[in-house]
DRENFI-849933 format. One record per residue (C-alpha): chain; y, z, x; residue number from 1. Coordinates in Angstrom, 3 decimals. Layout:
+----+----------+----------+----------+-----+
| ch |       c2 |       c3 |       c1 |   i |
+----+----------+----------+----------+-----+
|  A |        Y |        Z |        X | NUM |
...
+----+----------+----------+----------+-----+
//
This chain:
+----+----------+----------+----------+-----+
| ch |       c2 |       c3 |       c1 |   i |
+----+----------+----------+----------+-----+
|  A |  -50.584 |   17.818 |  224.564 |   1 |
|  A |  -51.120 |   16.558 |  228.098 |   2 |
|  A |  -48.417 |   14.779 |  230.037 |   3 |
|  A |  -48.959 |   11.072 |  230.615 |   4 |
|  A |  -48.053 |   10.727 |  234.287 |   5 |
|  A |  -48.006 |    7.124 |  235.470 |   6 |
|  A |  -49.654 |    6.295 |  238.797 |   7 |
|  A |  -47.347 |    5.764 |  241.751 |   8 |
|  A |  -47.207 |    2.304 |  243.295 |   9 |
|  A |  -50.042 |    1.976 |  245.826 |  10 |
|  A |  -47.581 |    1.032 |  248.586 |  11 |
|  A |  -45.532 |    4.195 |  247.950 |  12 |
|  A |  -48.645 |    6.351 |  248.279 |  13 |
|  A |  -49.731 |    4.503 |  251.441 |  14 |
|  A |  -46.315 |    5.102 |  253.017 |  15 |
|  A |  -46.566 |    8.844 |  252.321 |  16 |
|  A |  -50.135 |    9.034 |  253.643 |  17 |
|  A |  -49.076 |    7.213 |  256.822 |  18 |
|  A |  -46.167 |    9.627 |  257.295 |  19 |
|  A |  -48.470 |   12.622 |  256.805 |  20 |
|  A |  -50.685 |   11.280 |  259.566 |  21 |
|  A |  -47.797 |   10.768 |  261.970 |  22 |
|  A |  -45.774 |   13.041 |  264.205 |  23 |
|  A |  -42.979 |   13.149 |  261.588 |  24 |
|  A |  -45.149 |   15.546 |  259.595 |  25 |
|  A |  -43.907 |   18.536 |  261.604 |  26 |
|  A |  -42.143 |   21.624 |  260.317 |  27 |
|  A |  -38.629 |   22.481 |  261.431 |  28 |
|  A |  -40.009 |   24.653 |  264.234 |  29 |
|  A |  -42.066 |   21.757 |  265.604 |  30 |
|  A |  -45.523 |   22.989 |  264.557 |  31 |
|  A |  -47.735 |   20.584 |  262.675 |  32 |
|  A |  -47.759 |   21.126 |  258.927 |  33 |
|  A |  -51.565 |   21.032 |  258.965 |  34 |
|  A |  -51.616 |   23.941 |  261.464 |  35 |
|  A |  -49.623 |   26.044 |  259.000 |  36 |
|  A |  -50.878 |   24.937 |  255.570 |  37 |
|  A |  -54.182 |   23.180 |  256.191 |  38 |
|  A |  -54.731 |   19.542 |  255.385 |  39 |
|  A |  -51.952 |   18.326 |  253.061 |  40 |
|  A |  -52.661 |   16.097 |  250.065 |  41 |
|  A |  -50.016 |   14.242 |  248.059 |  42 |
|  A |  -50.373 |   15.092 |  244.355 |  43 |
|  A |  -48.506 |   14.745 |  241.077 |  44 |
|  A |  -46.393 |   11.675 |  241.876 |  45 |
|  A |  -43.219 |   11.530 |  239.822 |  46 |
|  A |  -40.719 |    8.671 |  239.615 |  47 |
|  A |  -37.266 |    9.820 |  240.742 |  48 |
|  A |  -34.268 |    8.493 |  238.837 |  49 |
|  A |  -30.578 |    9.077 |  239.524 |  50 |
|  A |  -28.164 |    9.603 |  236.651 |  51 |
|  A |  -24.828 |    7.834 |  236.946 |  52 |
|  A |  -21.900 |    7.019 |  234.694 |  53 |
|  A |  -22.043 |   10.413 |  233.060 |  54 |
|  A |  -18.254 |   10.610 |  232.809 |  55 |
|  A |  -17.702 |    6.938 |  232.025 |  56 |
|  A |  -15.417 |    6.019 |  229.127 |  57 |
|  A |  -17.574 |    5.457 |  226.050 |  58 |
|  A |  -20.529 |    4.041 |  227.935 |  59 |
|  A |  -23.840 |    5.898 |  227.894 |  60 |
|  A |  -25.006 |    7.201 |  231.262 |  61 |
|  A |  -27.470 |    5.045 |  233.137 |  62 |
|  A |  -30.518 |    5.855 |  235.201 |  63 |
|  A |  -31.943 |    4.018 |  238.178 |  64 |
|  A |  -35.295 |    4.469 |  239.880 |  65 |
|  A |  -34.732 |    5.468 |  243.503 |  66 |
|  A |  -38.164 |    6.632 |  244.623 |  67 |
|  A |  -41.430 |    8.429 |  244.006 |  68 |
|  A |  -41.829 |   12.086 |  244.926 |  69 |
|  A |  -45.224 |   13.646 |  245.626 |  70 |
|  A |  -45.932 |   17.365 |  245.737 |  71 |
|  A |  -47.744 |   18.211 |  248.977 |  72 |
|  A |  -50.675 |   20.502 |  248.305 |  73 |
|  A |  -51.896 |   22.712 |  251.133 |  74 |
|  A |  -55.003 |   24.860 |  251.187 |  75 |
|  A |  -53.680 |   27.331 |  248.617 |  76 |
|  A |  -50.512 |   25.958 |  247.031 |  77 |
|  A |  -47.955 |   23.172 |  247.015 |  78 |
|  A |  -45.764 |   23.642 |  250.083 |  79 |
|  A |  -43.336 |   20.730 |  250.021 |  80 |
|  A |  -42.674 |   17.205 |  248.864 |  81 |
|  A |  -42.847 |   13.735 |  250.340 |  82 |
|  A |  -40.747 |   10.915 |  248.974 |  83 |
|  A |  -41.062 |    7.150 |  249.166 |  84 |
|  A |  -38.092 |    4.905 |  248.423 |  85 |
|  A |  -37.790 |    1.278 |  247.420 |  86 |
|  A |  -36.348 |   -0.951 |  250.137 |  87 |
|  A |  -35.789 |   -4.726 |  250.219 |  88 |
|  A |  -39.171 |   -4.943 |  252.001 |  89 |
|  A |  -41.032 |   -2.771 |  249.474 |  90 |
|  A |  -41.912 |    0.914 |  249.381 |  91 |
|  A |  -41.250 |    2.965 |  252.520 |  92 |
|  A |  -41.549 |    6.640 |  253.387 |  93 |
|  A |  -38.188 |    8.385 |  253.002 |  94 |
|  A |  -38.501 |   12.097 |  253.836 |  95 |
|  A |  -40.316 |   15.409 |  253.570 |  96 |
|  A |  -38.659 |   18.368 |  251.854 |  97 |
|  A |  -39.319 |   22.032 |  251.263 |  98 |
|  A |  -37.509 |   24.608 |  249.156 |  99 |
|  A |  -37.216 |   26.067 |  245.672 | 100 |
|  A |  -37.602 |   22.776 |  243.786 | 101 |
|  A |  -41.282 |   22.618 |  244.805 | 102 |
|  A |  -42.301 |   25.707 |  242.840 | 103 |
|  A |  -39.777 |   24.984 |  240.077 | 104 |
|  A |  -41.259 |   21.500 |  239.575 | 105 |
|  A |  -44.768 |   22.923 |  239.307 | 106 |
|  A |  -43.621 |   25.566 |  236.820 | 107 |
|  A |  -41.793 |   23.008 |  234.666 | 108 |
|  A |  -44.803 |   20.676 |  234.658 | 109 |
|  A |  -47.156 |   23.501 |  233.605 | 110 |
|  A |  -44.842 |   24.462 |  230.739 | 111 |
|  A |  -44.453 |   20.827 |  229.671 | 112 |
|  A |  -48.239 |   20.483 |  229.434 | 113 |
|  A |  -48.160 |   23.069 |  226.637 | 114 |
|  A |  -45.639 |   21.156 |  224.500 | 115 |
|  A |  -47.045 |   19.646 |  221.277 | 116 |
|  A |  -45.564 |   16.180 |  221.918 | 117 |
|  A |  -46.799 |   13.793 |  224.649 | 118 |
|  A |  -44.230 |   12.887 |  227.313 | 119 |
|  A |  -44.041 |   10.886 |  230.503 | 120 |
|  A |  -42.827 |   13.179 |  233.310 | 121 |
|  A |  -40.082 |   11.941 |  235.619 | 122 |
|  A |  -37.481 |   13.544 |  237.843 | 123 |
|  A |  -33.799 |   12.998 |  237.136 | 124 |
|  A |  -31.229 |   13.766 |  239.802 | 125 |
|  A |  -27.582 |   14.454 |  238.989 | 126 |
|  A |  -26.029 |   14.215 |  242.475 | 127 |
|  A |  -22.512 |   15.237 |  241.391 | 128 |
|  A |  -23.861 |   18.638 |  240.332 | 129 |
|  A |  -26.538 |   18.991 |  243.029 | 130 |
|  A |  -28.943 |   19.211 |  240.115 | 131 |
|  A |  -32.532 |   18.116 |  239.608 | 132 |
|  A |  -34.287 |   18.055 |  236.233 | 133 |
|  A |  -37.757 |   17.324 |  234.986 | 134 |
|  A |  -37.164 |   14.427 |  232.607 | 135 |
|  A |  -39.712 |   14.363 |  229.799 | 136 |
|  A |  -39.489 |   10.803 |  228.518 | 137 |
|  A |  -40.551 |   10.496 |  224.872 | 138 |
|  A |  -42.324 |    7.147 |  225.405 | 139 |
|  A |  -45.411 |    8.139 |  227.430 | 140 |
|  A |  -46.451 |    4.505 |  227.883 | 141 |
|  A |  -43.101 |    3.251 |  229.225 | 142 |
|  A |  -42.754 |    1.539 |  232.563 | 143 |
|  A |  -41.712 |    4.421 |  234.857 | 144 |
|  A |  -39.174 |    2.175 |  236.603 | 145 |
|  A |  -37.345 |    1.366 |  233.383 | 146 |
|  A |  -35.767 |    3.301 |  230.628 | 147 |
|  A |  -32.588 |    4.916 |  229.598 | 148 |
|  A |  -32.275 |    8.450 |  228.352 | 149 |
|  A |  -33.417 |    8.538 |  224.734 | 150 |
|  A |  -32.397 |   11.073 |  222.077 | 151 |
|  A |  -36.004 |   12.330 |  221.814 | 152 |
|  A |  -36.232 |   12.972 |  225.568 | 153 |
|  A |  -36.106 |   16.477 |  227.007 | 154 |
|  A |  -34.479 |   17.560 |  230.265 | 155 |
|  A |  -35.669 |   20.711 |  232.039 | 156 |
|  A |  -33.161 |   21.796 |  234.727 | 157 |
|  A |  -35.070 |   22.955 |  237.791 | 158 |
|  A |  -34.117 |   26.177 |  239.537 | 159 |
|  A |  -31.717 |   26.600 |  241.156 | 160 |
|  A |  -29.547 |   25.023 |  238.469 | 161 |
|  A |  -25.743 |   24.908 |  238.530 | 162 |
|  A |  -23.966 |   27.978 |  237.118 | 163 |
|  A |  -23.877 |   27.971 |  233.336 | 164 |
|  A |  -26.963 |   25.764 |  232.960 | 165 |
|  A |  -30.171 |   27.601 |  232.087 | 166 |
|  A |  -33.002 |   26.570 |  234.415 | 167 |
|  A |  -36.621 |   26.065 |  233.367 | 168 |
|  A |  -35.770 |   25.608 |  229.679 | 169 |
|  A |  -36.156 |   22.260 |  227.893 | 170 |
|  A |  -32.915 |   20.847 |  226.511 | 171 |
|  A |  -32.557 |   17.821 |  224.271 | 172 |
|  A |  -30.657 |   15.030 |  225.997 | 173 |
|  A |  -27.908 |   15.088 |  223.369 | 174 |
|  A |  -27.382 |   18.819 |  223.988 | 175 |
|  A |  -27.439 |   18.823 |  227.795 | 176 |
|  A |  -25.431 |   15.655 |  228.571 | 177 |
|  A |  -22.187 |   16.949 |  226.992 | 178 |
|  A |  -22.559 |   20.162 |  229.011 | 179 |
|  A |  -23.003 |   18.145 |  232.213 | 180 |
|  A |  -20.036 |   15.943 |  231.346 | 181 |
|  A |  -17.907 |   19.025 |  230.695 | 182 |
|  A |  -18.904 |   20.372 |  234.119 | 183 |
|  A |  -17.864 |   17.138 |  235.834 | 184 |
|  A |  -14.585 |   16.345 |  234.061 | 185 |
|  A |  -11.705 |   18.513 |  235.305 | 186 |
|  A |   -9.935 |   20.543 |  232.639 | 187 |
|  A |   -6.422 |   19.298 |  231.853 | 188 |
|  A |   -3.626 |   21.288 |  233.370 | 189 |
|  A |   -1.929 |   23.665 |  230.986 | 190 |
|  A |    1.472 |   22.385 |  230.042 | 191 |
|  A |    4.396 |   24.719 |  229.505 | 192 |
|  A |    6.272 |   23.953 |  226.268 | 193 |
|  A |    9.776 |   22.589 |  226.869 | 194 |
+----+----------+----------+----------+-----+
//
């Protein structure tokens, strides 16, 4: 069943296109990205949410939309990402990035396309664990800016994932959240009997 990816806000895409056409689109060594990878195109926009309140007392964790991330496609492959963030004045370019999450995101999206249930793809960041997941939201028609984690949602930790968390495998929300909580809450100190 195909994924139902929502379109990015037009202003977010415009901000990324403007950044790609500017001098900020240089690699770390100062060469232009287009000299290295050919003309770059933003593809596969995904809303980026941040998970918070994961260790809160009795309250379910919350998510908040923080941006839209685009994979940057070069001549032969995706080579990086560009992200737009919401500011008080609207959508603005945030940053370019490279690294292992580019390929991991593509792999997770390809695998999700083969699932029998339709999902809306999103990215979910867990900053406390330096973790990024592909969030497969069970309501494919939902507003990508809204929504809490639902029991029918799947989370696919992207590689590299924190130790003890299997990357690139879909986990039900109710199975992965307790594992994340356990990773974040310190174990009680062992007490010596009196």
